[in-house]
C-alpha positions in Angstrom: -21.8 19.4 2.4 -19.7 22.0 1.7 -20.3 25.5 3.5 -19.5 29.2 2.5 -17.9 31.6 5.4 -20.4 34.5 5.8 -20.0 36.4 3.7 -19.3 35.3 0.4 -22.0 35.4 -2.0 -22.1 32.4 -3.9 -23.5 33.1 -7.5 -19.9 35.1 -7.0 -17.6 32.4 -6.6 -17.1 29.9 -9.6 -17.4 26.2 -8.1 -14.0 24.4 -9.7 -15.7 21.5 -11.6 -13.6 18.0 -12.4 -11.3 17.5 -15.4 -12.2 14.0 -15.9 -9.9 11.6 -18.0 -10.4 8.1 -19.5 -10.5 5.3 -17.3 -9.1 2.0 -18.4 -8.6 -0.7 -16.2 -5.5 -2.3 -16.9 -5.4 -5.0 -14.9 -8.3 -6.9 -13.2 -8.6 -9.0 -10.4 -11.6 -11.5 -9.8 -11.7 -13.3 -6.3 -13.3 -16.6 -6.2 -14.6 -19.2 -3.5 -16.2 -21.2 -6.6 -19.5 -19.8 -5.3 -22.7 -19.1 -7.6 -22.7 -15.8 -6.4 -18.4 -16.0 -7.1 -19.7 -16.9 -11.0 -22.0 -14.2 -11.1 -18.7 -12.0 -10.2 -16.1 -13.9 -12.4 -18.8 -13.2 -15.7 -18.7 -9.3 -14.8 -15.0 -9.5 -14.6 -14.9 -11.1 -17.7 -16.8 -8.8 -19.9 -15.2 -5.8 -18.4 -11.9 -7.5 -19.4 -12.8 -8.3 -22.7 -13.7 -4.6 -23.7 -11.0 -3.2 -22.0 -8.6 -5.6 -22.7 -7.3 -5.9 -19.9 -5.3 -8.5 -18.0 -7.2 -10.9 -16.1 -6.3 -12.6 -13.3 -9.0 -15.5 -11.2 -7.7 -15.8 -7.6 -8.9 -19.0 -5.5 -7.6 -18.7 -1.8 -7.9 -21.8 0.0 -6.9 -23.2 3.3 -4.7 -26.5 3.4 -6.9 -29.7 4.0 -4.6 -32.2 4.4 -1.9 -31.9 7.4 0.8 -34.4 9.1 -0.7 -36.0 12.0 -0.5 -34.3 15.2 1.0 -31.1 14.0 -0.5 -27.8 12.0 2.9 -27.8 9.4 2.0 -28.8 6.2 4.8 -31.3 4.4 6.1 -29.9 1.0 4.3 -33.4 -0.3 1.0 -32.7 0.9 0.9 -29.3 0.2 1.8 -30.3 -3.4 -1.4 -32.4 -3.5 -3.6 -30.0 -1.7 -2.2 -26.8 -4.3 -2.6 -29.3 -7.2 -6.1 -30.0 -6.5 -7.2 -26.5 -5.8 -5.9 -25.5 -9.2 -7.4 -28.3 -10.6 -11.0 -27.4 -9.1 -10.7 -23.7 -10.0 -10.2 -25.3 -13.8 -12.4 -26.6 -13.9 -14.9 -24.2 -12.6 -13.9 -21.4 -15.1 -14.1 -23.3 -18.1 -17.5 -24.0 -17.4 -17.8 -20.5 -17.4 -18.5 -19.0 -21.4 -17.9 -15.7 -20.5 -14.7 -16.5 -18.5 -13.6 -19.6 -20.8 -13.2 -17.6 -24.0 -11.5 -14.2 -22.0 -7.5 -14.8 -22.1 -6.9 -15.0 -18.0 -4.5 -16.7 -15.4 -6.0 -18.8 -12.8 -4.4 -18.5 -9.5 -4.8 -21.0 -6.6 -3.1 -20.3 -3.6 -2.6 -20.9 0.1 -4.4 -18.8 2.6 -6.7 -16.6 3.9 -8.9 -14.5 1.4 -7.8 -11.2 2.8 -4.6 -11.9 2.9 -4.2 -13.0 -0.5 -6.5 -10.6 -2.1 -4.8 -7.7 -0.6 -1.2 -8.6 -1.6 -2.1 -9.8 -5.3 -3.6 -6.1 -5.7 -0.5 -4.5 -4.7 1.9 -6.2 -6.0 0.5 -7.1 -9.7 -0.9 -3.6 -10.5 -4.2 -4.2 -10.0 -6.9 -1.1 -11.4 -9.2 -2.9 -10.2 -10.7 -5.8 -7.7 -14.1 -8.1 -9.1 -15.6 -10.0 -6.1 -19.0 -11.7 -4.9 -21.1 -11.2 -2.0 -23.9 -13.5 -0.4 -25.4 -10.7 1.7 -24.6 -12.8 4.8 -22.1 -14.6 6.6 -21.2 -17.9 5.4 -18.1 -19.8 6.3 -15.6 -19.9 3.6 -17.5 -17.8 1.2 -16.2 -14.0 0.1 -18.9 -12.0 1.8 -20.0 -8.7 3.2 -18.3 -9.2 6.0 -14.4 -9.2 7.4 -13.2 -10.5 3.5 -15.2 -7.3 1.7 -15.1 -5.0 4.4 -10.9 -5.1 4.4 -10.7 -4.9 1.0 -12.9 -1.7 -0.2 -11.1 -0.3 3.1 -7.2 -1.5 2.6 -6.8 -0.9 -0.8 -6.4 1.5 -3.3 -8.0 0.2 -6.4 -12.9 0.5 -6.8 -13.9 -3.0 -5.1 -16.8 -3.9 -7.8 -19.4 -6.2 -5.9 -21.6 -8.1 -7.5 -24.7 -8.4 -4.8 -27.2 -11.4 -3.8 -29.5 -9.9 -6.2 -27.6 -8.8 -8.8 -27.5 -9.8 -12.7 -24.4 -11.3 -14.3 -24.7 -8.3 -16.7 -22.6 -5.0 -16.8 -21.5 -3.9 -20.1 -23.0 -1.9 -22.3 -23.4 0.8 -19.4 -26.1 2.7 -20.5 -27.2 3.6 -17.1 -25.0 4.9 -14.6 -25.9 6.0 -10.8 -23.7 8.2 -8.7 -24.7 7.8 -5.1 -23.0 10.7 -3.1 -23.4 12.4 -0.1 -21.0 15.2 -1.1 -18.3 15.6 0.7 -14.8 15.7 -0.7 -14.7 11.5 -0.2 -17.5 11.8 -3.2 -14.9 13.4 -5.9 -12.8 10.0 -7.3 -15.7 8.4 -7.6 -17.6 10.9 -9.1 -14.8 11.0 -11.8 -15.3 7.3 -12.3 -18.7 7.8 -12.9 -18.9 10.9 -15.0 -15.7 9.2 -17.4 -17.2 5.7 -18.0 -20.6 7.5 -18.8 -18.6 9.8 -21.1 -16.9 6.3 -23.1 -20.2 4.9 -23.2 -22.5 7.1 -24.5 -24.7 6.4 -21.6 -27.0 8.4 -18.7 -25.7 9.3 -14.8 -28.3 9.9 -12.7 -26.4 11.8 -9.5 -28.1 11.2 -6.5 -28.1 12.7 -2.7 -30.6 11.4 -0.5 -31.4 14.3 2.6 -31.4 13.3 6.5 -34.9 13.9 7.4 -38.4 15.2 5.8 -36.4 17.8 3.9 -38.6 18.3 0.8 -37.0 18.6 -2.8 -38.4 22.5 -2.6 -36.3 23.6 0.4 -33.1 25.7 0.4 -31.4 22.9 1.2 -32.2 20.7 -1.4 -31.5 23.9 -3.6 -28.1 24.3 -2.2 -27.4 20.6 -2.3 -27.9 20.5 -6.4 -25.9 23.2 -6.9 -23.0 21.1 -4.9 -24.0 18.2 -7.1 -23.5 19.9 -10.6 -19.9 20.4 -9.3 -19.1 17.2 -9.6 -19.6 17.4 -13.3 -17.2 18.2 -15.9 -17.4 21.1 -17.1 -18.5 19.4 -20.9 -21.9 20.9 -22.5 -21.9 17.4 -23.9 -21.7 15.4 -21.2 -24.3 17.6 -19.2 -27.4 16.1 -21.3 -26.5 12.9 -20.3 -26.2 14.1 -16.5 -29.6 14.4 -14.3 -29.9 14.9 -10.4 -31.8 13.7 -7.9 -31.9 15.1 -4.5 -34.4 13.0 -2.5 -34.8 12.2 1.6 -35.4 9.5 3.4 -33.7 6.5 4.2 -30.0 6.6 1.9 -29.5 3.0 0.7 -33.5 2.3 0.0 -33.5 5.6 -2.2 -30.7 4.7 -4.1 -31.8 1.4 -4.4 -34.9 2.8 -5.6 -33.7 4.9 -8.2 -31.1 2.6 -9.7 -34.4 0.1 -10.3 -36.6 3.1 -12.2 -33.8 3.9 -14.1 -32.6 0.4 -15.3 -28.8 1.2 -14.2 -26.2 -1.4 -15.3 -23.6 0.3 -12.6 -23.8 2.1 -9.3 -21.3 4.7 -8.1 -20.4 4.3 -4.6 -17.4 6.5 -2.2 -16.2 3.8 0.1 -15.2 5.9 3.3 -11.9 5.1 4.9 -13.3 4.9 8.2 -16.9 3.9 7.7 -18.3 0.0 8.8 -19.4 -2.0 5.9 -19.4 -5.3 7.8 -22.2 -7.9 8.1 -22.4 -6.9 12.2 -23.6 -3.7 10.5 -26.2 -3.7 8.2 -27.4 -0.2 8.6 -24.3 1.2 6.5 -25.4 2.5 3.7 -22.7 0.6 1.1 -23.8 -2.3 2.6 -27.6 -2.2 2.1 -27.3 -0.9 -1.4 -24.7 -4.0 -2.6 -27.3 -6.2 -0.7 -30.4 -4.7 -2.4 -28.8 -3.5 -5.4 -29.9 -5.3 -8.9 -26.8 -4.4 -10.5 -23.0 -4.2 -9.5 -21.8 -1.8 -7.0 -18.8 0.2 -7.4 -16.9 1.3 -4.3 -13.9 4.0 -4.4 -12.3 4.8 -2.1 -12.2 8.6 -1.5 -7.7 8.9 -1.7 -6.2 9.1 -5.6 -4.2 6.8 -7.4 
């Protein structure tokens, strides 16, 4: 939360409002491990690609299974067999998903650790949005909110849309969006995505901040927070009719999920802090908890600008 220097009158300082350009995802990368939760994420990715007329790539990262005896070097012949098998598995998997089958897309099966494959494609393929599933617990060979999702969210420059274990396989239309913010500068880019999508779809936006401790909504702290929340919204009279502000106190993740359920949110947008720990071994982190409990996809937006 920003603090004004002593001697300044908040009423005399015009807060800088954001200017929000329309968000357009030109290229979407959906990562899959062929699991049920990845299917949910893939359906969401296909919906987004169809709406935004985006180029959609579906990637399946696999580790080689056939090796020559007494060596870890994969022969060219066996590598070809293994990769063809993985490509066939991916194709059979996607053709069973109507949303993907009816959307123009590219299927990519590649050898390597999921983290390395996803991050490399995000860098080289001009990806604007990453979509992946989260099982909410650790599991071998699965894309979970553990080392894979943590690394992807922290090390890529594009937003990451995560479908958690309770997420419904639907994204559009975005009639209700929740922006969860803790108000530092790292929230500005997340706010731009949230307000832009609200403007595009004509839905409602609920901007929520959870105060620590037992601070109530009628406190000075709450009043100050509301002023700061309004600064995250562009100075657009038409947009402001669709924006609501909520300041709560309590446990952040629980309150965010509660508000999302109450407002029947189609999307939760949150800032992804580069130095926070998101992995399963730190289950108390807000982003991790929200993804695990959210009934809708969660868009994690990095604080740096593209």
